[in-house]
N, C-alpha and C positions, 0 to 999 in steps of 0.2 A: 263795577267791584264794589257793596256797599261799603261804604265810610263810616267809622266811629267817630265821633267829634266830642270832643270836653272840654270845658271852661277852664282856660288860663288861671281865671281868678281862685277856682276849686282847690286847684292843687298847689298844696303850699309847704310840702317838704323842701328846706332848707337846701343852699348850696354844696351844701358835705355829702348830698344824700346816695354819695357813690359808697358811702362807708356803710351803709347797709347792707345786709349781707342776704340778705333774701327779701321778696317785697309779702307785705304783711297780706293778710289773708282780711284782717278788719279793716282795709282801708274800701273806702265809697267802690264803684267801679269803674267812674272817673278816672279817681285817685292810680288804682292799679294800672288802668293802662294806660296813664303819662308816665309811671314808673318802668311798665314794661319798656314802653317807645325809646325812652329814655337809656334804660340799660343794654339793649337790643342796638340801638343804633350806635351807641357807644362799640358795641363788643365788633361790630363789625369794621368800624373802621381802625380799631385800635387793637384789633385780636387777631381777628380773620384776615380781613386784606392786608393787613400790613407785614404777617407771615408768612403769605402766598405771594404778594408782591417781591421781598426782599429774598425769599429761597427756593423760589421756584421756576422762575428764567433761564434758562441754558444760556450761556452767551457763547458758549463753544459754537454747539451746533444747531442753533436756533431752536425758537419756540419754549418750550419749557421742560420740566425733568420730568421724568419717569416714576419718580417714588423717594420719597422719604422714608428710612426706619422708626423704630418705635424708640429709637435714640436722639432722632433731631438730625440725623446723618442725608445728607443726599445721595442718593445711589446715581451717578454720571452716568453708568452705560446701562440703565433700568430702561427695559423697551417702553414706548408713547404709545400709553393704550387711547383708543379714539373716543372713547369715555368719559376717560378723564380733562382730554384738551377740548370734546365738544361744551360740557361742561362749567369748565373755565371761560372760554368764551361766553357763556351766557352768562354767568356769574358776573364778570366784569363790565358784562356789556348792560344788562339791568342795573347795574350800579352806576354806573356812569347816565344811565336814564335818567334814575330817581335824586343822584344825587349833585348830576354834575361836575363831579371831579375829575377836571382832565386827566390825572395821572390814571385814574379807572380806565379814560379811551383810550389813553396810551398800551394800557395792553389790553384790553378785547381787541384794537388792531392787532398786537401784536398775533392773538393767538389767530385771531382772523386770516392774516398773511398767511399764516404756517400750515393752519389747516388748508384755504386754497393754493399752498403751492406741495404740499404735502401727502396731504390724505385722501385728496381728491384721487378718484382712478380714472383718469381721463381717457383711459381705452373703453371701460365698460361702464362708467359711469357710480355714480354712488361715492361711497368711502369705503377707505381699508380699514380694518378692525384694528389692527397695530403695528406700528411702525417699529422700528430696530432704533437708539438711541441718536444713530447720525440721520432718521428720516426716510429710511430705505423701508420697502414695504415688508410684514415679517408675517401676519396675519392676513392672507386676501381676501377672507371668507365676508359673504355680505349679511350679516348681524344685525335684522330688524331693529332690536332694543338700543343698537349703537348709533345704525342708523336716523332713528328716531330723535337722538339727543344733538345729530347736527341741523336736522331740520330745527329743532329748539334754539340752537345756541346762535345760527344763522339768521334765523328771523327777527330776533332779541336784538342779533346787532344791526338790522338792518331797521326795527323799529326804532331803536334807540339813535339812530345816526344817518337815517336813509339812504343807506348804501347799498347801489343798486345792484353791486356785482354778488352781494352775500346773499341779499333775497330771492337772485337768481338761481345761485349755487343751491337754496333750501327749496324752489319752486320747483329744481331739476328732480332732486330725490322726491320729492312729494310724486312726481310722476312716475319714477321708477316704481315708486309702491304700488300704484295705480295700476301696473301696467302689469309688473310680476310678483307680488308680494301678498297681493289681494285674493284671498279665495273666491273666486268668482261663484264656484255652487255653492257654498254655506255661508259667504260674509267673513270677515274677519281678516287679518294678517296672519302667515307663517312664518315660522322663526328664523330659517336663514337657507343661506344659500353660498352656490360657490360665485369665484371673483365674477364669473359671467352669468348670475343668475339662475341659475339650473338649482333648483331647491335639493335640499340635504338633510338630513334628520339627525343631525348633529346636536347635541343638548349642553346646553353652556347656558341656561340660568333656574339648573335647579330641577328637570325634567327628570324625570323617573324611566321612562319609559316611552316604545314606539307608539304608543295609546295618548301620550301629552303632545299633540300638534299645536294648540293655542295655549299662550300663556294671560295670566292675567298682566300680570308685570309688562309685559310688552304691549297690551293693549291700553292701558293704564299711560304708557309714554308715549305711545303713539297719539293718544287723545288729547295727551298735554301737548304734542308736538304741532298738530293738526288747529289747537285754539292759538297756539302763539304764531303760527303762519299767517291764521285769519285775525290777526290784527294788525298784522304788518302786510296783508296782501287781504282785504275784505271783496273777494270775489265769489259771485254766486254759488260756483260748482264746489270753490271750499269752502261753502259753510254750510255744503252738501253732504260733503264728506266730514266735516265733523257731527253734524245731525247724526251720523250712521253711528259714529264710534259713540256717542253717547247712547244712542239705541243700542248698543250691544251690551253695553253694561246695565241697562236697564234690565234687557231681556232675558241676556246670559250669564253676565258674570256674577253680579250679586246675586245670592242666594235669596229667592222670596220668604222664604219661613225665617233664616233667620238673620239674613243684611250683613250676613260675613260677603266677603269675597271668595268668589271660587278660586282656588289660584292656578290648578292647569285642570283641562278640557279637550277633548277628542275633537274630531273634524266637526264633529256635529252639536258641538259645544254640550257636550256629556260630560258631566265630571267627573274627574277620576283623581280625586284629590279629595284629602281629610285633613290638608293643616287651615287655619284660619290664620292668617299674618298679619296682626295687630297693627304694625306699624302703614303696611300699605292699605288697610282698612280706614285707619285717618289720614291719612294720605289723600284717597281718593273721594271721602265725604268734600273738602272743598274744591281740589281739581275737577267734579264731577259739577259742581254748582257753577264755578267761576265760565266753565265752558258752557254751559248751557244758558248762561246769563248774557254770552257775546251774542247770541242769537236772537237775544229778545221777541222767543216766543213764550207769551203768559203761560199757555197751558202745560207747554214741556217744563215750564220753571218751576211751576208749581209743583207738578211729579217730582223735578230732583228733589226740589228744597223738601219735601217729605222724606224721599228716600236718605237724601243726605243727613238728615238729624239721626234717624235711624239706624246708618251705617255709624255714623260718631257714636252711641249707645252702642252697639255690638261691641266696638273697637274699646270700649271702656273694661271691657273682661280683660281687658290685657293691663288696665293699672293696677300699679303696688301704691302703697300710702304713703312710701318716700316720694311719689307724684312722676317715677319714670313707668317708661311705658314697656312690656315684656315684648319680644319681639316676634314670639309665633308658637302658637300650640297646635302638638299631634292628637287628635281628637281620637283614633284609635288608642294611644299608646296615654294619654293623661301628659303625656312630656312635654315640656316646656323648654324653652331656650331662657336659662338664667343671665348670660351677659345683656347687659341692654349695650346696643347700641345707638351711635351718635345720630344717623339718622332719623330713626324713629322718634328719638326725642323729638329731635326739629320740629316734624311734622303733628306731632303731636300739639305744640304749641299752636301752628297755624288751625290747624282739623277742628279743637275747639273755642277758637278765638273766633273762627267762623261758624260754629252753630250758636258761639251767644250774640253775633251780628243777627244771626236769620231766627233766634227766638226769644234772645232778650231772656232768658235763664241765666243766672249769674253761675249754677254749679259750673257751667260751662267755662266761665271765664277764669273759677278757680282751678278748673281743672289745666289748661293752657298756663296761669300763673305759677301751681304748683310742679310742673312739668318744666316753665325757664327755671325756677328756684333749683332743680336738680340738675338741670345742664350747669346753672351758675357757678352751681359746690362740687360738683364732681365731673362734668364734661367739661370743663374751660381750663385748660394750660394754662395757669396761670405764672409758669417759670419762665417756659420756653415760646406760649403763644399758640393759638389755634384752640382746637379741640381735640380730647383724644377723639380714637375710635371706637371706641368699647371703655366701657368701665365693669369692673364685676361685681356680683354679689355684694361684695363685704367692700365697694364702692373705691375702688382702687381702679385710676386710668391706664390703660396700654393701647397698644397697638399700633400698627403703623401712622402717620402723618398724612402721608399723603401715596397715591397709588392707582393702578385704572379704575377702582371702585371708590377711592378714598378722593373726597374734591371740598373745593366749601360752597358745591349749588345746596345742599340743605340747609347747611348751618345757615349758608347768605341767604337765601333765600326766603328762610322761617323771617329773618333780621328785617329785609325789604319787605316783605309781605306785610309785617307789623308796621311798620316806617309808613307806604303807603296808606293803611286799612285805617290808622288811627287821627285822624285830623285835629289840627286847630281850629275854634271859631270864635 
């Protein structure tokens, strides 16, 4: 990952800079980055993780609760989703790796131990999709998207701690992917399987018809998971499989004319979708580059750099004057989803910071700053802590505070990415 350096002597905001309600675009790039890092560092520790650490551990049944509603009330009997638990594991593991805060290690270990004890299917391998509140299997389907996040979280714990048990669990799921999930005829990975890894055609992440056999969303997170497993396990075969995922994006998932991602595809990679997903566009723009960076292939990296910038430019179609990012647009009807979700706002900050690193063009940095200013003004719950899940067009925050899809992963990762990218010298 390329680091952005700034000189401490240049940045002269006073100690009471926390009083500033937004980061001014009139500052120098170095000042903007320094202030951005300061604010997200504080938000991670004193807003996001403080909230999750205090409210989410389930001291009755173990692990973490499955839901907190819009009124900040824990729902003790809510199911415990695999996506949520894998993302909690990743967030606390990464936070410990970056900050060395022992409290984050304690909670990361709690997440890892619960996952290995309850989510792992000891009969057929892989992980269960959903447990009930007591930790018993509730939905035993093997969902590729969900499984990928366990690779991501377990490999991050191994990366942060050197834990061999977590690394083995991540590698075991990887091997199951290559054996059971990989489309050995047309490449890529199918979506849903039964507990014993027989393929089913269930639609779990927005598929509309039987023709939607492969999805951009699952592919993105398989690539993300493989990249992180490669960080923890730099094996030659792992490198080859990661390169394959990058090629899938370059050859099939990125629209070569428009540079938006194709959201749904058939078995042979023909588009079945007319949706532009701006949040996934900007998220993929930086995840694709970071994956390629790991492989140290100059020709591949040059190609991916060019494409990443074009994807970031295409995603800018979803930017609004207040700095926020729309979720998606239906190109057939022209209809956009006007409620802003927390996750694409977080990815907008990282994606345009990455574009600024790659180009030096300050317009990208300003987009990142504008997105953070929107988050700080509307998305951060300054009364109860953490972030709102969504913000209405009128600027009103709402939605559950925690759930299977609602977690500290996007918000926390944004903070951690900025903390790691912006370095002092």
